[in-house]
ZASETI-713929 format. One line per field, with one value per residue: residue number from 1; residue in one letter; x, y, z of N, C-alpha, C in turn. Coordinates in steps of 0.05 Angstrom, whole numbers, plus 32768, in hexadecimal, padded with zeros to 4 digits. Layout:
i <- [NUM|...] $
aa <- [A|...] $
n_c1 <- [X|...] $
n_c2 <- [Y|...] $
n_c3 <- [Z|...] $
ca_c1 <- [X|...] $
ca_c2 <- [Y|...] $
ca_c3 <- [Z|...] $
c_c1 <- [X|...] $
c_c2 <- [Y|...] $
c_c3 <- [Z|...] $
END
This chain:
i <- [1|2|3|4|5|6|7|8|9|10|11|12|13|14|15|16|17|18|19|20|21|22|23|24|25|26|27|28|29|30|31|32|33|34|35|36|37|38|39|40|41|42|43|44|45|46|47|48|49|50|51|52|53|54|55|56|57|58|59|60|61|62|63|64|65|66|67|68|69|70|71|72|73|74|75|76|77|78|79|80|81|82|83|84|85|86|87|88|89|90|91|92|93|94|95|96|97|98|99|100|101|102|103|104|105|106|107|108|109|110|111|112|113|114|115|116|117|118|119|120|121|122|123|124|125|126|127|128|129|130|131|132|133|134|135|136|137|138|139|140|141|142|143|144|145|146|147|148|149|150|151|152|153|154|155|156|157|158|159|160|161|162|163|164|165|166|167|168|169|170|171|172|173|174|175|176|177|178|179|180|181|182|183|184|185|186|187|188|189|190|191|192|193|194|195|196] $
aa <- [M|N|E|Q|H|T|G|E|E|H|K|H|E|T|T|G|A|S|E|E|N|L|D|H|Q|Q|E|Q|A|N|A|A|E|A|A|G|E|N|A|G|A|A|D|E|A|Q|V|D|T|R|Y|E|E|L|Q|K|Q|V|E|E|H|Q|Q|R|Y|L|R|A|Q|A|D|F|D|N|F|R|R|R|T|I|K|E|K|E|E|L|G|A|Y|A|S|M|K|L|I|G|E|L|L|P|V|I|D|N|F|D|R|A|L|D|A|S|K|S|G|G|D|V|E|S|F|A|K|G|V|D|M|I|F|R|Q|F|Q|Q|V|L|E|Q|E|G|L|K|P|M|N|T|V|G|E|V|F|N|P|E|F|H|Q|A|I|M|Q|V|E|S|E|E|H|E|E|G|I|I|V|E|E|V|Q|K|G|Y|I|I|K|D|K|V|L|R|P|A|M|V|K|V|S|G] $
n_c1 <- [847C|8453|8441|8463|8461|8435|8435|845A|843E|8410|8430|8441|840D|8403|8421|8423|83EE|83F5|8416|83EF|83C9|83F1|83F4|83C3|83B9|83DA|83CB|839A|83B1|83CB|839E|8388|83A7|83A8|8376|8378|8394|8380|8355|836C|8377|8351|8332|835C|8348|8316|8324|8341|831D|82FD|8319|8325|82F1|82E1|830F|82FA|82CC|82E0|82FA|82CC|82B3|82D5|82D9|82A3|82A9|82CD|82AC|8283|829A|82B1|8282|826B|8293|828F|8258|8267|8287|8265|8233|8251|825F|822D|8224|823D|822F|81FE|8202|8222|81F6|81C7|81BA|819D|816F|814E|8169|815A|811E|811D|8136|8107|80FC|812F|8126|80FB|810D|8138|8120|80F8|8128|8132|810D|8110|813B|8124|810F|80D8|8099|80A1|807C|8064|8095|80A3|8074|8079|80B1|809C|8079|809E|80C0|8095|808E|80C4|80C5|809B|80B1|80DB|80C0|80A3|80D4|80D2|80DA|80CF|80C3|80DB|80A3|80A9|80A2|8090|808C|809D|80E6|8116|814E|8159|8141|8144|8178|818D|819A|8194|817F|814A|811F|80DD|8099|8065|806E|8080|80BD|80EF|80D0|80CE|80D8|80E5|80F7|8130|8150|8134|8126|812B|810D|8119|80F5|80E4|8119|814B|8162|817B|8182|814F|8163|8158|813A|812D|810C|8115] $
n_c2 <- [877C|875B|874A|872B|8701|86ED|86DC|86AB|8695|8682|8669|8642|8629|8617|85F2|85D2|85BD|85A4|8574|855D|854F|8530|8505|84F4|84DC|84BA|8496|8487|846C|8441|842E|8416|83F7|83D8|83C5|83AF|8382|8366|835E|8342|8312|8301|82EF|82C9|82A7|829E|8281|825B|823C|822A|8209|81E0|81CE|81BC|8194|8170|815F|8149|811E|8104|80F9|80D5|80AC|8096|8088|805C|8041|802C|8017|7FE5|7FD1|7FC3|7FA4|7F76|7F65|7F56|7F27|7F09|7EFF|7EE6|7EC1|7EA7|7E98|7E70|7E49|7E3C|7E2B|7E01|7DE1|7DE2|7DB4|7D99|7D8E|7D81|7D4D|7D36|7D2F|7D03|7CE2|7CBC|7CA3|7C8A|7C65|7C44|7C29|7C0A|7BEF|7BCB|7BB8|7B95|7B6F|7B58|7B36|7B15|7AF1|7AFB|7B0A|7B14|7B37|7B56|7B70|7B8D|7BB4|7BC9|7BE8|7C07|7C2E|7C47|7C5D|7C81|7CA1|7CB7|7CD0|7CFB|7D17|7D31|7D4F|7D73|7D93|7DAF|7D97|7D7A|7D4E|7D50|7D52|7D38|7D1F|7D26|7D5E|7D96|7D9E|7DB7|7DE2|7DF2|7DD4|7D9B|7D64|7D54|7D15|7CFC|7CF4|7CE6|7CB9|7CCE|7CC0|7CC7|7CFB|7D40|7D67|7D78|7D65|7D41|7D00|7CD3|7CC9|7CC6|7CC4|7CE5|7D25|7D5C|7D93|7DC7|7DF3|7E10|7E16|7DF4|7DBE|7D8B|7D7B|7D57|7D1D|7D0E|7CF6|7D0C|7D1F|7D23] $
n_c3 <- [81B0|81C7|81A2|818C|81B1|81B0|8181|8184|81AB|818E|8166|8188|8198|816E|8167|818F|8187|8157|816A|818D|816D|814F|8173|8182|8147|8148|8171|815C|8131|8148|8169|8138|8125|8147|8149|811E|8127|8146|812D|8106|8126|8135|8109|80FC|8121|8115|80E0|80F5|8113|80EE|80CC|80F2|80EF|80C1|80C2|80E6|80C4|8097|80B1|80CD|8096|8089|80A7|80A2|806C|8070|8092|8072|8044|805F|806B|8040|8023|804B|803D|8008|800D|802F|8005|7FE5|8002|8006|7FD4|7FC9|7FED|7FE0|7FAA|7FBA|7FD0|7FB6|7F98|7FCA|7FD0|7FA8|7FAA|7FDD|7FC7|7FAB|7FCC|7FE5|7FB4|7FA4|7FD6|7FC5|7F96|7FB4|7FCE|7FA7|7F8B|7FB6|7FBC|7F8A|7F90|7FB7|7F94|7F7E|7F56|7F13|7EF7|7F1C|7F2B|7F09|7EFF|7F2A|7F29|7EFE|7F1C|7F3A|7F0C|7F06|7F2C|7F3C|7F0B|7F0D|7F40|7F20|7F01|7F26|7F39|7F06|7ECC|7E90|7E5F|7E17|7DE3|7DA1|7D71|7D2E|7D36|7D21|7D0E|7D37|7D43|7D77|7D9C|7D8C|7D7A|7D3B|7D2D|7CF7|7CB9|7C98|7C63|7C5D|7C4A|7C5B|7C86|7C77|7C65|7C96|7CC2|7D08|7D07|7D26|7D62|7D89|7DB1|7DF1|7DFF|7E2D|7E58|7E84|7EAB|7E7B|7E61|7E2E|7E48|7E38|7DF9|7DCD|7DA5|7D67|7D24|7CE9|7CB1|7C74] $
ca_c1 <- [8487|843D|843A|8474|845E|841C|8440|8464|842D|83FF|8443|8446|83F7|83FA|8434|8413|83CB|83F7|841A|83D8|83C7|83F8|83F5|83AC|83BC|83F0|83BB|8391|83BF|83D5|8386|8380|83BF|83A5|8360|837B|83A1|8365|833F|837A|8376|832B|8338|836C|833C|82FF|8329|834C|82FF|82E6|832D|831E|82D6|82E4|831C|82EB|82B8|82EF|8302|82AE|82A3|82E8|82C8|828F|82AE|82DC|829D|8271|82AB|82B5|8265|8272|82A9|827F|823E|826B|8290|824D|8228|8262|8264|820F|821C|824D|821F|81E4|8210|8228|81DB|81B2|81AC|8196|814A|8141|8172|8144|8106|8126|8138|80F6|80FD|8147|8124|80ED|8124|814D|8106|80F3|8141|8139|80F5|8117|814A|8117|8104|80C0|808C|80AD|8069|8066|80B1|80A0|805D|8090|80C6|808C|8074|80BC|80C3|8082|8092|80D9|80BD|8091|80C5|80ED|80AE|80A6|80E7|80D5|80EC|80C1|80D0|80C2|8095|80C1|8098|8074|808C|80B8|8101|811E|815F|815D|8134|8150|818C|8183|81AE|8193|8165|8140|810B|80C0|808A|8052|807C|808E|80D2|80F0|80C4|80DB|80CB|80EE|8108|8143|8157|8125|812F|8119|8110|8115|80E6|80E9|8134|814D|8173|817E|8168|814A|8175|813B|813D|8120|8101|811D] $
ca_c2 <- [875F|874D|8743|870E|86F1|86E4|86C6|8698|8683|867B|8651|8631|8621|860A|85D5|85BF|85B9|8590|8566|8553|8545|8515|84EF|84EF|84CF|84A1|8483|847A|8459|8437|8421|8413|83E4|83BE|83BC|8396|836D|835A|8354|8329|8300|82FB|82E3|82B7|8295|828F|826A|8240|8231|8225|81F9|81C8|81C3|81AA|817D|8162|8158|8135|8102|80F8|80EA|80BC|8097|8092|807C|8047|8027|8026|8004|7FD1|7FCB|7FBD|7F87|7F63|7F62|7F47|7F0D|7EF9|7EF9|7ED2|7EA2|7E9C|7E88|7E56|7E33|7E39|7E16|7DE5|7DD7|7DDE|7D9C|7D87|7D94|7D6E|7D37|7D38|7D2B|7CF0|7CC9|7CA7|7C96|7C78|7C4E|7C33|7C18|7BF4|7BD3|7BC1|7BA4|7B7D|7B60|7B4B|7B21|7AFD|7ADC|7B03|7B06|7B28|7B47|7B67|7B85|7B9B|7BBE|7BDE|7BFA|7C1B|7C39|7C57|7C71|7C9D|7CB2|7CC5|7CF1|7D0E|7D25|7D49|7D66|7D8E|7DA0|7DB8|7D84|7D74|7D46|7D5E|7D49|7D3E|7D0A|7D34|7D75|7DA9|7DA3|7DD6|7DDB|7DFB|7DBB|7D87|7D60|7D3D|7D00|7CE9|7D03|7CCC|7CC8|7CC8|7CCD|7CD8|7D14|7D53|7D69|7D83|7D59|7D2A|7CE8|7CBF|7CD6|7CB0|7CCB|7CFE|7D3E|7D66|7DAD|7DCC|7E0A|7E1F|7E14|7DD8|7DA5|7D78|7D76|7D3B|7D14|7D09|7CEB|7D22|7D17|7D31] $
ca_c3 <- [81BA|81CF|8188|818B|81C6|81A8|8166|8193|81B5|817D|8161|819B|81A1|815A|8163|81A5|8175|8144|8176|8192|8151|813F|818B|8179|8131|8156|8188|814E|8128|815F|8164|811F|8122|8164|8143|810A|812E|8159|8116|80FA|8139|8132|80EB|80FC|812F|8100|80CC|8102|811C|80CF|80C8|8102|80EF|80A5|80C3|80F2|80AD|8086|80C4|80CA|8081|807E|80B5|8094|8053|8073|8098|8053|8037|806A|8066|801E|8028|805E|802E|7FEF|801A|8032|7FF1|7FD4|800F|8009|7FBE|7FC8|7FFF|7FCB|7F95|7FCB|7FE0|7F9E|7F91|7FDF|7FD3|7F90|7FB3|7FED|7FC0|7F9A|7FDB|7FE2|7F9D|7FA8|7FE4|7FBD|7F88|7FC3|7FCF|7F91|7F8D|7FC7|7FAE|7F74|7F99|7FBB|7F79|7F79|7F42|7F03|7EEC|7F32|7F28|7EEF|7F03|7F44|7F10|7EF5|7F2B|7F42|7F01|7F05|7F47|7F35|7EFA|7F20|7F4D|7F10|7EEE|7F39|7F33|7EED|7EB8|7E7E|7E4B|7E00|7DCC|7D90|7D5D|7D29|7D3F|7D0F|7D17|7D42|7D51|7D92|7DAC|7D80|7D6A|7D29|7D25|7CDE|7CAB|7C91|7C4C|7C68|7C38|7C6E|7C8A|7C68|7C65|7CAB|7CE0|7D11|7CFE|7D3B|7D83|7D8F|7DD2|7DF8|7E07|7E45|7E54|7E9D|7EAA|7E60|7E54|7E2D|7E55|7E26|7DE1|7DC1|7D93|7D5A|7D0E|7CDD|7C98|7C5D] $
c_c1 <- [8468|8436|8448|8470|8443|8424|8449|8455|8417|8411|8439|8423|83F5|840E|8427|83F9|83DA|8401|8407|83CE|83D1|83F5|83D6|83B0|83CC|83E4|83AB|839A|83C3|83BA|8380|838B|83B6|838D|836B|838D|8394|8356|8351|8379|8359|8326|8346|8355|8324|8314|8335|832E|82FC|8300|8323|82FE|82D6|82F6|830A|82D5|82C6|82F7|82E2|82AC|82BC|82D9|82B5|8294|82C3|82BE|8289|8285|82B1|829A|8260|8281|829A|8268|824B|8276|8277|823F|8239|8262|8241|820C|822C|8241|820A|81F1|8216|820D|81C9|81A3|8199|8176|8149|814F|815C|8128|810C|812E|8126|80F2|8116|8139|8110|8108|8130|812F|80FE|810E|8141|8123|80F7|8126|8143|8109|80DD|80BA|8095|8097|8065|8080|80AF|808F|806F|809A|80AF|8085|808D|80BF|80B2|8088|80B1|80D2|80AE|809E|80D4|80D8|80A3|80B6|80E7|80DC|80CF|80D2|80C5|80BD|80A1|80B0|8088|8075|80A4|80D0|8103|813E|8173|815B|813E|816E|8186|819F|81B0|8183|8161|8125|80F5|80AC|8077|8059|808B|80A6|80DC|80E5|80CD|80CA|80CF|8100|811F|814E|8146|8134|8125|8121|8109|8112|80F7|8109|8138|8162|8183|816D|816C|815C|815A|8151|812C|811B|810F|8118] $
c_c2 <- [874C|8745|8728|86FC|86E3|86D2|86AA|868A|8673|865C|863B|861E|860B|85EC|85C8|85AD|8599|856E|8555|8547|8530|84FB|84E6|84D9|84B7|848E|8476|8460|8440|841D|8411|83F6|83D0|83B1|83A9|8382|8353|834E|833B|830B|82F3|82E5|82C3|829C|828C|8280|8254|8230|8222|8209|81DC|81C0|81AD|8198|8166|8154|813C|811B|80EC|80ED|80D7|80AA|808A|807D|805E|8032|801C|800B|7FE9|7FC0|7FBB|7F9F|7F76|7F54|7F51|7F2B|7EFB|7EF7|7EE1|7EB6|7E92|7E8B|7E71|7E38|7E30|7E26|7E01|7DCC|7DD9|7DCA|7D86|7D7F|7D80|7D4F|7D2B|7D29|7D13|7CDC|7CB4|7C95|7C7D|7C60|7C3C|7C20|7C05|7BE1|7BC2|7BA6|7B8C|7B68|7B4E|7B3C|7B0B|7AE4|7AED|7B07|7B22|7B3E|7B60|7B82|7B9B|7BBD|7BD6|7BF1|7C0E|7C2C|7C58|7C6A|7C84|7CB1|7CC0|7CE2|7D03|7D26|7D3D|7D5B|7D77|7D9B|7DB3|7DB0|7D7C|7D64|7D4F|7D48|7D4A|7D35|7D1E|7D4D|7D82|7DAA|7DBC|7DD3|7DE3|7DE2|7DA7|7D84|7D4F|7D33|7CF6|7CF8|7CE7|7CD2|7CBF|7CD0|7CD2|7CF2|7D26|7D5A|7D7B|7D77|7D44|7D17|7CD2|7CCC|7CBD|7CB1|7CE9|7D14|7D4B|7D86|7DB4|7DEC|7E18|7E23|7DF8|7DCE|7D98|7D70|7D5D|7D36|7D08|7D01|7CFD|7D19|7D29|7D3A] $
c_c3 <- [81CA|81B5|8186|8198|81BD|818F|8174|8199|81A5|8170|8172|81A0|8186|8150|8177|819A|8167|8153|8187|817F|8147|815D|8182|815F|813B|8168|8164|8139|8133|8166|8150|8124|8134|8157|812D|8112|813A|8139|8107|810D|8139|8121|80F2|810B|812A|80EB|80E1|810B|80FF|80CE|80D5|80F2|80D4|80AE|80D5|80D5|809E|8094|80C1|80B3|8076|8087|80A8|8077|805A|8083|807F|8049|8044|806C|8051|801E|8032|8045|8013|7FF3|8021|801C|7FE4|7FE5|8007|7FF0|7FBA|7FD3|7FEC|7FB6|7FA2|7FCA|7FCD|7FA1|7FB1|7FE4|7FC0|7F9A|7FC7|7FE4|7FB2|7FB2|7FDF|7FC8|7F9D|7FBF|7FDA|7FA9|7F97|7FCE|7FBE|7F8A|7FA1|7FC3|7F9B|7F79|7FA7|7FB1|7F79|7F5A|7F27|7EF9|7F06|7F33|7F17|7EF1|7F1C|7F37|7F05|7F02|7F35|7F31|7EFF|7F18|7F44|7F21|7F07|7F33|7F3B|7F05|7F0A|7F3E|7F12|7ED3|7EB0|7E68|7E30|7DF1|7DB4|7D71|7D4F|7D28|7D26|7D1A|7D1E|7D4B|7D73|7DAB|7DAA|7D74|7D56|7D28|7D07|7CD2|7C95|7C79|7C5C|7C4F|7C49|7C7A|7C7A|7C74|7C82|7CC3|7CE0|7D0F|7D14|7D4D|7D89|7DAE|7DE2|7DFF|7E1E|7E45|7E74|7E9F|7E8E|7E58|7E4E|7E41|7E4B|7E08|7DD3|7DA7|7D7A|7D37|7CFB|7CBF|7C8C|7C41] $
END
């Protein structure tokens, strides 16, 4: 009976040990599950924080983009306005320089009405013409020298071909209308007669 009792005790001890093991395993499982939940919650919190950071960056970049676009639109409008003003007032400087020439023409015309000397009137008009030419030269306008030059269609406009014994073919023999160059660009081609 002692042996039987020992067996039962052993059985009971084994069963008790396995129950303790099960309880311990259950506790470990519960702890692992709680740790998993905590880790999941921590992961979620980290994902939420990262999402918020990215959302802030997106908003910040969008604000920068909108400011840059507004700045560009303002710059474009300002540039267009400046171009319009420049075009409208481009001739202002030249006209300001021509005003003394106009004043001198007024004086010459007034002097001619009072019956002044024709020779002095012609001399005055010649002076005004030279003053006028000087203003235009300061702006870069130069008359073309054409007679005796080789015909060049970029600078000259031939209106007639004439026979000439003293010039070879393609040489300008007469200028009908003066041509002008402004700062190395043809403003008006010279109208010329060319030897044939």
